[in-house]
Structure formats: structure tokens, C-alpha cells
C-alpha angles and dihedrals in degrees: 000000000000095000093058091047090051093047091050092047089053090051092239128143121222090253093053097046093044093050094046090048092049098243134106124265088243092057088050092049090053094046091050090048093048095235131128096211138028093243114103091219091044113129125227138052126263111281107178120188118258089247089058091050092048090051094049093046090049094055091043091050097237133105125262090244093056090047091052094044092050089049095051095244 
């Protein structure tokens, strides 16, 4: 997924990105996996809040629009 690629290109661990963005590592893992819940059989795609996207984009040094465009949202 795009978020994982951007995180890796920035040299950030999941823990570091999550902390700096103000979310939990578990939330970040779900977003990177494209899932809405931790259950493997859980229905639904990841749908993070705008504040979460803004925090992630800020840490990664890109705009929310760029993050959404690259992710195909």
C-alpha cells in the first residue's frame, strides 16, 4: 500500500510514524493493511478520519490531497 511505501521511503518505523501522527501502532497497521478491524474476517475497508490522514501526511511531509491521490481515494 502507498502508506507503507511512503513510511519506508521516509525511514520511519510503524511505531515512530504512529507516535508522531498521534495514533496507535495498531491503527497504523490496520490502515496500511487496508482493513477496518483487526479481525481477518472483518468486513470493510480502512476508512481513517481526516484528522488521522492529516497527521500522517504532516509527518510524511506531503499534503493530505497527495496522500489520498497516491492511495487512489
